[in-house]
C-alpha positions in Angstrom: -38.3 -15.2 12.1 -37.7 -17.8 14.7 -38.0 -17.7 18.5 -34.2 -17.0 18.4 -32.8 -13.7 18.0 -30.7 -13.2 14.9 -27.6 -11.3 14.3 -26.1 -11.7 10.9 -22.4 -10.4 10.2 -21.3 -9.9 6.7 -17.4 -10.5 6.4 -15.9 -13.4 8.1 -12.0 -11.6 8.4 -10.7 -11.2 11.5 -13.2 -8.6 12.7 -16.3 -10.5 11.8 -15.3 -13.5 13.3 -14.3 -12.0 16.7 -17.2 -10.2 17.1 -19.0 -13.6 16.7 -16.8 -15.2 19.4 -17.4 -12.3 21.8 -21.1 -12.9 20.9 -20.8 -16.8 21.5 -18.7 -16.4 24.5 -20.9 -14.0 26.5 -24.5 -14.7 25.3 -26.5 -15.6 28.6 -29.5 -16.8 26.4 -30.0 -18.5 23.0 -29.4 -16.5 19.9 -27.9 -17.0 16.4 -25.2 -15.9 14.6 -24.5 -16.1 11.1 -21.3 -15.1 9.7 -21.3 -14.7 6.1 -18.0 -15.0 4.4 -17.0 -16.6 0.8 -13.7 -17.9 2.2 -13.5 -21.3 3.1 -12.2 -20.6 6.7 -13.4 -18.0 8.7 -10.7 -15.5 10.6 -8.4 -14.7 7.6 -9.8 -11.8 5.6 -7.4 -10.0 3.3 -4.6 -10.1 6.3 -4.6 -13.4 7.7 -5.9 -16.0 4.9 -2.5 -15.5 2.6 -0.9 -18.9 2.1 2.3 -16.9 1.0 5.2 -17.9 3.6 6.7 -14.7 2.9 3.7 -12.7 4.8 4.6 -12.8 8.5 2.5 -10.7 11.1 4.2 -7.2 12.0 4.4 -7.5 15.7 5.6 -10.4 18.0 3.1 -13.0 18.4 2.9 -12.3 21.9 0.9 -9.0 21.2 -1.3 -10.7 19.0 -4.6 -11.8 20.8 -8.6 -11.5 21.4 -8.8 -9.4 24.4 -6.5 -8.0 26.6 -7.3 -10.7 29.4 -5.7 -13.3 26.8 -2.3 -11.7 26.4 0.2 -14.4 24.8 -2.6 -16.8 23.8 -1.3 -16.7 20.2 2.2 -16.8 21.1 1.5 -20.0 23.5 -0.8 -21.6 20.8 2.0 -21.1 18.0 4.9 -22.5 20.0 3.1 -25.4 21.9 1.7 -27.2 18.4 3.6 -27.9 15.2 3.6 -24.3 13.9 6.8 -23.5 14.9 8.3 -26.8 13.7 6.6 -26.0 10.4 7.8 -22.5 10.2 11.5 -22.2 11.9 12.3 -18.7 10.5 9.4 -17.5 12.3 11.5 -17.3 15.7 13.7 -14.2 15.6 17.2 -13.9 17.2 15.5 -12.3 20.6 13.3 -15.0 21.1 10.2 -13.5 19.8 8.1 -15.1 17.3 6.7 -13.0 13.8 4.7 -16.5 12.4 3.2 -16.4 8.9 -0.1 -14.7 8.5 -2.1 -17.2 7.7 -0.9 -18.9 11.0 -3.3 -16.2 12.9 -5.7 -16.9 11.0 -6.0 -20.3 11.8 -5.5 -19.5 15.2 -8.8 -17.3 15.2 -10.6 -20.1 13.3 -9.9 -22.4 16.0 -11.0 -20.4 18.8 -14.3 -19.8 16.7 -14.7 -23.6 16.6 -14.3 -24.1 20.4 -16.4 -20.9 21.2 -19.3 -22.6 18.7 -19.2 -25.9 20.6 -19.7 -24.4 24.1 -21.7 -21.5 23.6 -25.7 -21.1 24.2 -25.9 -19.2 21.2 -25.6 -21.3 17.8 -22.8 -20.0 15.6 -22.3 -20.7 12.1 -20.4 -20.0 9.2 -22.3 -19.7 6.0 -19.6 -19.8 2.8 -21.3 -17.4 0.6 -21.2 -13.9 -0.2 -24.1 -11.1 0.8 -25.1 -9.1 -2.5 -28.8 -7.5 -1.1 -30.2 -6.7 2.0 -34.1 -5.8 2.2 -35.5 -3.7 5.4 -38.2 -6.0 7.3 -40.7 -5.2 10.1 -38.1 -7.4 12.2 -34.8 -6.2 10.8 -33.6 -7.2 7.4 -33.7 -10.0 5.0 -30.2 -10.5 3.3 -29.9 -12.4 0.0 -26.6 -14.1 -0.7 -25.1 -14.9 -4.2 -25.9 -18.6 -3.7 -29.6 -17.9 -3.3 -30.2 -18.4 0.4 -32.4 -15.6 2.3 -31.8 -14.9 6.0 -33.6 -13.2 8.1 -31.6 -10.8 10.6 -33.0 -8.8 13.8 -29.2 -7.0 13.6 -27.1 -6.9 10.5 -23.5 -6.2 11.2 -20.9 -4.9 8.4 -17.6 -6.2 9.0 -16.8 -5.7 5.4 -13.3 -6.1 3.7 -10.6 -4.0 2.8 -11.1 -3.0 -1.2 -8.1 -3.5 -3.4 -6.2 -0.7 -4.4 -7.3 2.0 -7.1 -5.6 2.1 -10.1 -4.2 5.7 -10.6 -5.6 7.3 -13.8 -2.6 7.7 -15.8 -1.6 4.0 -15.2 -5.0 2.9 -16.5 -4.6 5.2 -19.6 -1.1 4.0 -20.4 -1.0 0.3 -19.2 -4.9 -0.8 -19.2 -5.0 -4.4 -19.6 -1.1 -4.6 -20.5 0.4 -7.8 -18.8 2.9 -5.8 -17.4 0.7 -4.4 -15.1 -0.4 -6.0 -11.6 -3.0 -3.9 -10.5 -4.0 -6.0 -7.1 -1.0 -7.8 -5.4 -3.5 -9.0 -3.0 -5.0 -11.4 -5.5 -4.0 -15.1 -5.1 -1.2 -15.9 -7.7 -0.7 -12.6 -8.5 3.0 -12.3 -8.9 3.1 -15.8 -10.9 3.9 -13.8 -13.9 6.9 -12.2 -12.6 10.2 -13.8 -14.3 13.2 -14.4 -12.0 15.2 -11.9 -14.0 12.4 -9.1 -14.7 13.1 -5.4 -13.5 9.9 -4.7 -11.3 8.6 -1.2 -10.5 6.2 -1.0 -7.6 4.1 2.3 -6.6 3.7 2.5 -3.0 6.3 2.1 -0.4 4.3 0.7 2.9 3.9 -2.8 4.1 2.2 -4.3 0.8 5.4 -3.3 -1.2 7.4 -5.1 1.4 5.1 -8.4 1.6 6.0 -8.0 -2.6 9.6 -7.7 -2.4 9.4 -10.5 0.4 7.2 -12.7 -2.1 9.2 -12.2 -4.8 12.6 -13.2 -2.9 10.8 -16.7 -2.3 10.1 -16.8 -5.7 14.0 -16.6 -6.6 13.2 -12.9 -8.2 16.9 -12.1 -9.1 16.0 -8.8 -11.0 16.1 -5.3 -10.0 13.1 -3.6 -7.8 12.6 0.1 -7.7 9.8 1.4 -5.2 8.7 4.9 -5.3 6.0 7.0 -3.6 5.5 10.7 -3.2 7.5 10.8 0.5 9.5 7.4 -0.3 8.9 6.3 3.3 9.8 2.2 4.2 7.8 0.8 7.3 10.1 1.1 10.3 11.1 -1.9 12.1 10.0 -3.3 15.2 12.3 -2.8 18.3 14.0 -6.1 19.2 15.2 -7.6 22.3 12.9 -5.2 24.9 9.5 -4.4 25.5 9.9 -1.3 27.1 6.3 0.6 28.3 6.4 4.2 27.9 3.6 6.9 28.9 3.7 10.4 27.8 3.8 12.8 30.6 1.4 14.9 31.1 -0.8 12.7 28.8 -2.4 13.6 25.5 -5.6 15.2 26.0 -7.7 17.6 24.8 -5.0 20.4 24.8 -3.8 18.8 21.6 -6.7 19.5 19.8 -4.9 20.4 16.9 -2.6 18.4 14.2 0.5 21.0 15.0 0.2 20.6 19.0 -0.4 17.1 18.8 3.0 16.7 16.6 5.0 18.8 18.7 3.9 16.8 21.8 4.6 13.4 20.2 8.5 14.7 18.9 8.9 16.0 22.6 8.3 12.7 24.3 10.3 10.8 21.5 13.3 12.9 22.1 12.8 12.7 26.2 12.7 9.1 25.7 15.4 8.9 23.5 17.7 10.5 26.8 16.5 8.1 28.8 17.5 5.2 26.7 13.9 4.2 25.7 13.2 3.6 21.9 10.7 6.0 19.9 8.6 2.6 19.6 7.5 2.7 23.3 6.3 6.3 22.5 4.4 5.3 19.5 2.6 2.4 21.3 1.7 4.9 24.1 0.0 7.1 21.3 -1.7 4.3 19.8 -3.4 3.5 23.0 -4.9 7.2 23.2 -5.6 7.4 19.2 -9.3 7.1 19.3 -9.5 9.6 21.9 -7.3 11.6 20.4 -8.7 11.8 16.9 -12.1 12.4 18.4 -10.8 15.5 20.1 -9.5 16.6 16.3 -12.1 18.9 14.4 -12.8 17.8 10.8 -10.6 20.6 9.4 -7.8 19.2 11.8 -8.4 15.3 10.8 -8.0 16.6 7.5 -4.7 18.4 8.2 -3.4 15.0 9.8 -4.5 12.7 6.9 -2.8 14.9 4.4 0.3 16.1 6.3 0.9 13.4 8.9 -0.5 10.1 8.1 1.8 8.7 5.8 4.9 9.6 8.5 2.4 7.9 11.4 1.6 4.9 9.3 5.3 3.8 8.7 5.9 4.2 12.8 2.9 3.3 13.8 2.1 -0.1 11.3 6.0 -1.4 11.5 7.3 -4.5 9.8 8.5 -7.8 10.7 12.2 -8.0 11.5 12.7 -10.8 9.2 11.1 -8.8 6.1 13.1 -5.7 7.3 16.3 -7.5 7.4 15.8 -8.9 4.0 15.0 -5.2 2.4 18.3 -3.9 4.0 20.3 -6.8 2.4 18.6 -6.4 -1.0 19.2 -2.5 -0.6 23.0 -3.1 0.2 23.4 -5.5 -2.5 22.1 -2.8 -4.9 19.0 -4.8 -6.2 16.5 -2.8 -4.5 15.9 1.1 -4.1 13.4 3.1 -2.7 12.7 6.6 -4.3 10.5 9.7 -3.0 9.2 10.5 -6.2 5.8 11.2 -8.7 5.1 8.9 -11.6 5.7 11.2 -14.8 5.4 9.8 -18.6 5.0 6.2 -19.0 5.6 4.4 -22.6 5.1 0.7 -23.7 8.0 -0.8 -25.9 6.7 -4.5 -26.5 7.2 -6.2 -23.2 9.3 -3.3 -21.4 7.7 -0.4 -19.7 9.7 3.2 -20.0 9.4 5.2 -16.8 9.8 8.6 -16.1 9.6 9.7 -12.4 9.9 13.3 -10.9 12.1 13.1 -7.9 10.9 14.8 -4.6 14.4 16.6 -4.6 13.1 18.1 -8.3 15.5 15.6 -10.2 14.4 13.2 -12.9 14.6 9.2 -12.9 14.2 7.0 -15.6 14.6 3.4 -15.8 12.8 0.4 -17.6 10.6 -2.4 -16.2 9.0 -5.4 -17.1 6.6 -5.5 -14.4 4.5 -2.7 -12.6 2.8 -3.4 -9.7 0.2 -1.4 -7.7 0.8 -1.3 -3.9 -0.9 2.1 -2.8 -2.8 0.2 -0.1 -6.8 0.1 0.1 -9.0 2.2 -2.0 -11.3 3.1 1.0 -12.7 6.2 -0.3 -14.1 3.6 -3.3 -15.3 1.1 -0.6 -19.3 1.6 -1.6 -18.2 1.6 -5.1 -16.6 -1.6 -5.5 -19.1 -3.9 -3.1 -22.2 -4.8 -4.7 -23.9 -5.1 -1.2 -22.9 -1.9 -0.2 -23.9 -0.3 -3.5 -27.5 -2.0 -2.9 -27.2 -0.4 0.7 -26.2 2.9 -0.5 -29.0 3.1 -3.2 -31.8 2.4 -0.3 -30.1 5.5 1.4 -29.1 3.0 4.4 -25.4 3.7 4.3 -23.0 6.6 3.0 -19.3 7.4 2.8 -17.8 9.2 5.7 -16.7 12.7 4.9 -13.2 11.6 4.9 -13.2 9.1 2.5 -12.1 6.5 5.0 -15.0 4.1 5.0 -18.6 4.5 6.3 -20.5 7.3 8.2 -21.4 5.9 11.8 -22.4 7.1 15.0 -20.8 6.6 18.4 -22.4 3.5 18.8 -21.4 2.3 15.5 -24.7 2.3 13.9 -24.7 3.4 10.0 -26.2 6.5 9.2 -28.1 6.6 5.9 -28.8 9.7 3.5 -31.3 10.9 5.7 -28.8 11.7 8.4 -30.6 9.2 11.1 -28.9 6.2 12.4 -30.1 2.8 11.6 -30.1 0.8 14.9 -30.5 -2.3 13.3 -27.5 -1.8 10.9 -23.8 -1.6 12.6 -20.5 -1.5 11.1 -17.6 -2.9 12.4 -13.9 -2.7 11.7 -12.0 -0.6 9.6 -14.9 0.8 8.0 -15.4 2.5 10.5 -12.7 4.3 11.8 -13.4 7.8 10.0 -15.7 8.0 13.1 -13.4 6.4 15.5 -9.8 7.1 14.5 -7.4 4.0 15.1 -9.1 1.2 13.6 -6.6 -0.5 11.5 -4.2 -2.3 14.1 -5.7 -5.5 15.7 -5.6 -4.3 19.3 -8.3 -1.3 18.3 -10.1 -3.7 16.1 -10.4 -6.2 18.5 -11.5 -3.9 21.3 -14.3 -2.1 18.9 -15.8 -5.4 17.9 -16.0 -6.5 22.0 -17.6 -3.1 22.7 -20.2 -3.7 19.7 -20.9 -7.4 21.1 -21.3 -5.9 24.7 -23.6 -3.4 23.6 -25.8 -5.6 21.8 -25.6 -8.4 24.1 -26.6 -5.6 27.1 -29.8 -5.0 25.1 -31.5 -8.5 24.6 -33.3 -9.0 27.7 -35.8 -6.5 26.7 -36.5 -8.0 23.4 -39.9 -9.6 22.9 -40.2 -13.5 23.3 -41.2 -13.5 19.4 -37.8 -12.6 18.4 -38.9 -9.3 16.9 -37.5 -5.9 18.0 -39.8 -3.5 19.7 -39.3 -0.1 18.7 -38.2 0.8 22.2 -35.2 -1.3 21.7 -32.8 -2.2 19.2 
């Protein structure tokens, strides 16, 4: 170990990069912060590294920032440079801008570079992939795919969203068939879709909307059928106003069941509507209380929420850019895009064609032929450990384990990883969506930013008690 305290962040998407920025901004003494990320630029991750111009952020740029104190920072950055000139369609008719998602990744990367140039801490991006983690007396040694060995006092897992899981029935029926696109996030995944192909999409959430927008940009003219068990589309953002609304009395421990929580929210939506306030404002208030509400629920009630309410919460909470919403509506009116509430039934392959039988939620049947089948069921968080070489190794060492809800990794209230012994590891933390089983609302950017900042604050508050050798005394971290 060097004399500098070393923090290694594994994953350089928004979570990991924001965490490094907070550490760099607030450091009062020299320390080393290394972000291990295989992409060429930090700040992108799965969401914001896309180069597809059809992929837009789902809220106005004015609501995207690193902290509450910097509200409107991204909006100003986007409008002041040449970003808006390169993407004039970002400007919506109400004056708000919904940039391409890659722009936000560039914004975060710029903030990292700016912080690195001014900080007492040494911030660096190691373009590599962590593949192994081994405990040492002072923390851990991390090995990368490129063969580097990095000593760390603290390791923070800011791991990315895993790709969608392939339903067993699809894997059996289609296997390696060229019609199947199992991971739409893969670069150029849609390149094999011909303009006249009929396309079936399983999943009707935000990823599906991205797919339709991307196909439109590629000149696709074929029919698109998207289906899911409930057939729910992401709701649009309210445009032309930014009304704030607070549920009174506030949601608290009296709503400690899913049923009570849902009843109170419905009552608030009805009350707001009577006063001319859109439901979006009510849901935004619920979102700000989301973590506290989640942690008041018992595990049984959390399971009930995930099974019965989560699909409806997701489409209202994680809304869609108006440009994309308008496109979906236009394609529906033109009869070239339909959304079904249905389950997958039989699948048959006839050369390049896939014959699909769907069982509709209303009891009817639907039969159609497609030339492409795309899986957009969302990240397979339940298989996070199995799909990641580093995490598999950590699990084999007993250092981490999946949370009991299948949302990510098991952590304590300080976001410290809990191993198979049930003990929290003071030197191995989890930041971002992988910790949401404990904290609840940890998918939206504001909550992820707050969580990363809280981890940075906690780590920095303990640094003065560290020994000058850079080693971690047993009484501290």
